[in-house]
C-alpha positions as CSV (number, residue, x, y, z in Angstrom):
1,M,-10.6,3.1,5.3
2,E,-10.3,0.5,8.0
3,S,-13.3,-1.6,9.0
4,T,-15.4,-0.2,11.8
5,S,-17.6,-2.2,14.2
6,S,-18.0,-5.9,13.9
7,H,-21.5,-7.2,13.8
8,D,-21.2,-8.4,17.4
9,E,-20.3,-4.9,18.8
10,K,-22.4,-1.9,19.4
11,P,-22.1,0.7,16.6
12,R,-19.8,3.5,17.5
13,V,-21.3,7.0,17.4
14,L,-19.3,10.2,17.7
15,I,-21.2,13.3,18.7
16,I,-19.5,16.6,18.2
17,D,-21.4,19.6,19.7
18,D,-20.4,22.5,21.9
19,D,-23.8,22.6,23.6
20,A,-23.6,20.5,26.8
21,L,-27.4,20.1,27.0
22,Y,-27.7,18.7,23.5
23,L,-24.7,16.4,24.1
24,Q,-26.6,15.0,27.1
25,I,-29.9,14.6,25.2
26,M,-28.2,12.8,22.2
27,T,-26.1,10.6,24.5
28,G,-29.1,9.6,26.5
29,A,-31.1,8.8,23.4
30,L,-28.4,6.5,21.9
31,Q,-26.4,5.0,24.7
32,D,-28.5,1.9,25.1
33,T,-27.9,0.7,21.6
34,C,-24.7,2.5,20.6
35,D,-21.2,3.0,22.0
36,V,-21.3,6.8,22.3
37,T,-18.3,9.1,22.4
38,V,-18.6,12.9,22.7
39,A,-16.5,15.8,21.7
40,K,-17.2,19.3,23.0
41,D,-15.4,21.2,20.2
42,P,-14.3,20.6,16.6
43,E,-10.6,20.1,17.5
44,Q,-11.4,17.2,19.9
45,G,-13.9,15.9,17.4
46,W,-11.3,15.7,14.7
47,E,-8.9,13.9,17.0
48,L,-11.5,11.3,17.9
49,A,-12.7,10.8,14.4
50,T,-9.3,10.1,12.9
51,R,-8.0,7.6,15.4
52,K,-8.9,4.0,16.2
53,P,-11.4,2.8,16.9
54,F,-13.1,4.8,14.1
55,P,-16.7,5.8,14.6
56,D,-19.4,4.2,12.5
57,I,-21.3,7.5,12.3
58,I,-20.8,11.1,13.3
59,L,-23.4,13.5,14.6
60,L,-22.0,17.0,13.9
61,D,-23.3,20.3,15.1
62,V,-23.2,23.0,12.4
63,V,-22.6,26.2,14.4
64,M,-19.5,25.9,16.6
65,P,-16.7,28.4,17.5
66,K,-13.4,28.5,15.6
67,I,-14.3,25.7,13.1
68,S,-17.8,25.3,11.9
69,G,-19.4,21.9,11.4
70,H,-19.4,22.6,7.6
71,E,-15.6,23.1,7.7
72,L,-15.1,20.0,9.8
73,C,-17.2,17.9,7.5
74,R,-15.2,19.1,4.5
75,K,-12.0,18.0,6.3
76,L,-13.5,14.6,7.2
77,K,-14.6,13.9,3.6
78,K,-11.1,14.6,2.3
79,H,-9.3,12.4,4.8
80,P,-8.6,8.8,3.7
81,L,-9.5,7.4,7.1
82,T,-12.8,9.2,7.5
83,F,-14.3,10.0,4.1
84,K,-16.7,7.0,4.2
85,I,-18.0,7.7,7.7
86,P,-21.6,8.9,7.5
87,V,-22.1,12.4,8.9
88,I,-25.5,13.6,10.2
89,F,-25.7,17.4,10.7
90,I,-27.4,18.6,13.9
91,S,-28.5,22.2,13.7
92,A,-31.0,24.9,14.6
93,L,-30.6,26.2,11.1
94,S,-33.4,24.6,9.1
95,N,-33.7,26.7,5.9
96,V,-33.3,25.0,2.5
97,E,-29.9,26.7,1.8
98,D,-28.3,25.4,5.0
99,K,-29.6,21.9,4.4
100,T,-28.5,21.9,0.8
101,K,-25.0,23.1,1.8
102,G,-24.7,20.2,4.3
103,F,-25.7,17.6,1.7
104,D,-23.3,19.1,-0.9
105,L,-20.5,18.7,1.6
106,G,-21.3,15.0,1.8
107,A,-23.6,14.7,4.8
108,V,-26.2,11.8,4.7
109,D,-28.9,13.5,6.8
110,Y,-29.9,16.6,8.7
111,V,-31.6,16.7,12.1
112,T,-32.9,20.0,13.3
113,K,-33.0,21.4,16.9
114,P,-34.9,21.0,19.1
115,I,-34.2,17.3,18.6
116,E,-37.1,14.8,18.5
117,V,-35.5,11.8,20.1
118,P,-37.4,9.1,18.3
119,V,-36.5,10.7,14.9
120,L,-32.9,10.9,15.9
121,K,-32.8,7.3,17.0
122,A,-34.5,6.1,13.8
123,R,-32.2,8.1,11.5
124,V,-29.0,6.9,13.3
125,R,-30.2,3.3,13.2
126,N,-31.1,3.5,9.5
127,H,-27.8,5.1,8.4
128,I,-25.7,2.6,10.4
129,M,-27.6,-0.3,8.7
130,L,-27.0,1.2,5.3
131,K,-23.3,1.6,6.1
132,L,-23.0,-2.0,7.3
133,Q,-24.8,-3.3,4.2
134,Q,-22.4,-1.2,2.0
135,E,-19.4,-2.6,3.8
136,M,-20.6,-6.2,3.4
137,L,-21.1,-5.6,-0.4
138,E,-17.6,-4.1,-0.7
139,D,-16.2,-7.0,1.3
140,L,-17.9,-9.6,-0.9
141,S,-16.8,-7.8,-4.1
142,A,-13.1,-7.9,-3.0
143,K,-13.0,-11.6,-1.9
144,D,-12.4,-14.8,-3.7
145,A,-15.6,-16.9,-3.2
146,L,-13.8,-20.2,-2.9
147,T,-10.9,-19.4,-0.6
148,G,-12.0,-16.2,1.2
149,L,-8.8,-14.5,0.3
150,S,-8.6,-11.2,-1.5
151,N,-9.5,-11.6,-5.2
152,K,-7.6,-10.3,-8.3
153,R,-9.5,-7.1,-8.3
154,R,-8.6,-6.3,-4.7
155,Y,-5.0,-7.3,-5.5
156,Y,-4.7,-4.7,-8.2
157,E,-6.2,-2.0,-6.0
158,A,-3.9,-2.9,-3.1
159,I,-0.7,-3.1,-5.0
160,E,-1.3,0.3,-6.7
161,S,-2.1,1.9,-3.4
162,E,0.9,0.3,-1.6
163,W,3.2,1.3,-4.5
164,K,2.1,5.0,-4.1
165,R,2.5,4.8,-0.3
166,A,6.0,3.2,-0.7
167,S,6.9,6.0,-3.1
168,R,5.9,8.7,-0.7
169,A,7.7,6.9,2.2
170,D,10.8,6.0,0.2
171,E,10.3,2.3,1.2
172,C,10.6,-1.0,-0.6
173,L,7.5,-3.0,-1.6
174,G,7.9,-6.8,-1.5
175,L,5.9,-9.2,-3.6
176,I,5.6,-13.0,-3.5
177,V,4.0,-14.8,-6.5
178,L,3.4,-18.5,-5.9
179,D,1.5,-21.5,-7.3
180,I,0.8,-25.1,-6.5
181,D,3.1,-27.6,-8.1
182,H,1.4,-30.2,-10.5
183,F,-2.1,-29.0,-9.6
184,K,-3.5,-30.1,-13.0
185,K,-2.5,-33.7,-12.1
186,Y,-4.2,-33.3,-8.7
187,N,-7.4,-32.2,-10.3
188,D,-7.3,-34.8,-13.1
189,S,-6.7,-37.7,-10.6
190,L,-8.9,-36.6,-7.7
191,G,-11.5,-34.4,-9.3
192,H,-12.4,-30.8,-9.1
193,G,-14.2,-31.1,-5.8
194,A,-11.0,-32.4,-4.2
195,G,-9.1,-29.6,-6.0
196,D,-11.4,-27.0,-4.5
197,M,-10.8,-28.4,-1.0
198,C,-7.0,-28.4,-1.7
199,L,-7.1,-24.8,-2.8
200,Q,-8.9,-23.9,0.5
201,K,-6.3,-25.7,2.6
202,V,-3.4,-24.1,0.7
203,A,-5.0,-20.6,1.1
204,S,-5.4,-21.2,4.8
205,V,-1.7,-22.2,5.2
206,I,-0.6,-19.1,3.2
207,K,-2.9,-16.8,5.2
208,Q,-1.6,-18.2,8.5
209,S,2.0,-17.7,7.4
210,V,1.6,-14.0,6.7
211,V,1.4,-12.4,10.1
212,R,1.4,-8.6,9.7
213,P,-2.0,-6.8,9.5
214,G,-0.9,-4.7,6.6
215,D,0.2,-7.6,4.4
216,L,-2.3,-8.9,1.8
217,V,-2.8,-12.4,0.5
218,A,-4.7,-12.8,-2.8
219,R,-5.8,-15.5,-5.2
220,I,-4.9,-14.1,-8.6
221,G,-5.5,-17.2,-10.8
222,G,-6.7,-20.8,-10.6
223,E,-3.9,-22.1,-8.4
224,E,-1.8,-18.9,-8.3
225,F,-1.5,-16.6,-5.3
226,A,0.2,-13.3,-4.5
227,V,1.4,-11.8,-1.2
228,I,1.9,-8.0,-1.0
229,L,4.4,-7.0,1.7
230,P,4.6,-3.3,2.4
231,N,7.9,-1.9,3.7
232,S,9.8,-5.2,2.9
233,D,13.1,-5.5,1.2
234,I,14.1,-8.7,-0.6
235,D,15.4,-10.3,2.6
236,A,12.3,-9.5,4.6
237,T,10.2,-10.9,1.7
238,D,12.3,-14.0,1.6
239,I,11.6,-14.6,5.3
240,V,7.8,-14.7,4.6
241,A,8.3,-16.9,1.6
242,N,10.3,-19.4,3.6
243,R,7.7,-19.5,6.3
244,I,5.0,-20.3,3.7
245,I,7.0,-23.1,2.0
246,Q,7.9,-24.6,5.4
247,N,4.3,-24.5,6.6
248,I,2.9,-26.0,3.4
249,N,5.5,-28.9,3.6
250,A,4.6,-29.4,7.2
251,A,0.9,-29.6,6.4
252,K,1.5,-32.7,4.1
253,I,-1.6,-32.4,2.1
254,P,-1.5,-35.6,0.1
255,H,-0.8,-35.4,-3.7
256,P,-0.5,-38.9,-5.1
257,K,0.4,-37.8,-8.7
258,S,3.1,-35.2,-7.8
259,K,6.5,-35.8,-9.3
260,T,8.1,-33.6,-6.6
261,A,6.8,-35.1,-3.3
262,D,4.0,-37.2,-2.0
263,H,2.2,-34.1,-0.8
264,I,1.3,-30.6,-2.1
265,T,4.3,-28.3,-2.7
266,L,4.6,-24.7,-3.8
267,S,7.0,-22.8,-6.1
268,L,7.6,-19.2,-5.1
269,G,9.1,-16.2,-6.9
270,I,10.0,-13.1,-4.8
271,A,10.8,-9.5,-5.7
272,S,11.2,-6.2,-3.9
273,K,11.5,-2.7,-5.4
274,K,11.7,0.8,-4.2
275,P,9.3,2.7,-6.5
276,S,11.0,5.0,-9.1
277,L,10.0,6.7,-12.3
278,E,11.5,3.8,-14.3
279,D,9.5,1.1,-12.5
280,S,5.8,0.2,-12.0
281,T,3.7,-2.4,-10.2
282,R,3.7,-4.3,-13.5
283,D,7.5,-4.5,-13.4
284,L,7.4,-5.7,-9.8
285,F,5.0,-8.4,-10.7
286,H,6.9,-9.5,-13.8
287,S,10.1,-9.7,-11.7
288,A,8.4,-12.0,-9.1
289,D,6.7,-14.0,-11.8
290,D,9.9,-14.6,-13.7
291,A,11.5,-15.8,-10.5
292,L,8.5,-18.2,-10.0
293,Y,9.1,-19.8,-13.3
294,K,12.8,-20.2,-12.5
295,A,11.7,-22.1,-9.4
296,K,9.5,-24.3,-11.6
297,R,12.3,-25.0,-14.0
298,N,14.7,-25.7,-11.2
299,G,12.7,-28.5,-9.8
300,R,9.8,-26.9,-7.9
301,N,9.1,-26.8,-4.1
302,Q,11.5,-23.8,-3.7
303,I,11.9,-20.1,-3.7
304,K,13.8,-18.0,-6.3
305,R,14.7,-14.4,-6.0
306,A,14.2,-11.9,-8.8
307,E,17.5,-10.9,-10.4
């Protein structure tokens, strides 16, 4: 699911209730600290929940016409864009069976009518804090600590996800595998502290060279990086690879021990495949990785396409 509010913005709250009085009460209670959007029926609520900007939390009435809150919650928890959004049920039904059903459907809390405003505010605040903490932990677990790029774990998750998406859409998935030429000589001559700074600079150049929001740049080894490019054939993948190599050469990060140039250079292997029963993400990686080693053997500071 895409990220929700940044820490500098008010949390986004979506209230779905067909009772105008309770919409007014809940909006009044939360609007000073939250960005509140309201929906007067389940259909409108679904539409607002599944489009950008996504809510940080949903307050959902249980008893509504046509579609109940329970049914809508079930839909939200099955949808890839909304399954992580916390849902608090709002209802006059307060027996154990109704509350248990709500929790079984994935709700995080249950507020009964008539609403006690201080209780509502406290519960919304607490669940938003828990959600933000969870997002921060997930973000940290998916990032390389040194460069801030996605890490190897996130790379594996992303390429499998994009492979499945490309298969459904009958599209190509592009991949660039690249590493820094003569990096061991750089470390040996200048020290690991300078090597870490070099990796950070290279990571920044690669990241700035990859412009589409859906593309992913990851550090997958010591000085090895990968770029996942959804909906990219080999020519589109080549364009991105060329932008990376041009930008790294323009950056002219000094490398006194390189046999290729007086600055940091990269070797890149590129591949693109349309998923089929005969291929896998492993095949895509090996194709790009083999091309990378051809670039190395051919003199470095260049791009080779997979055959």
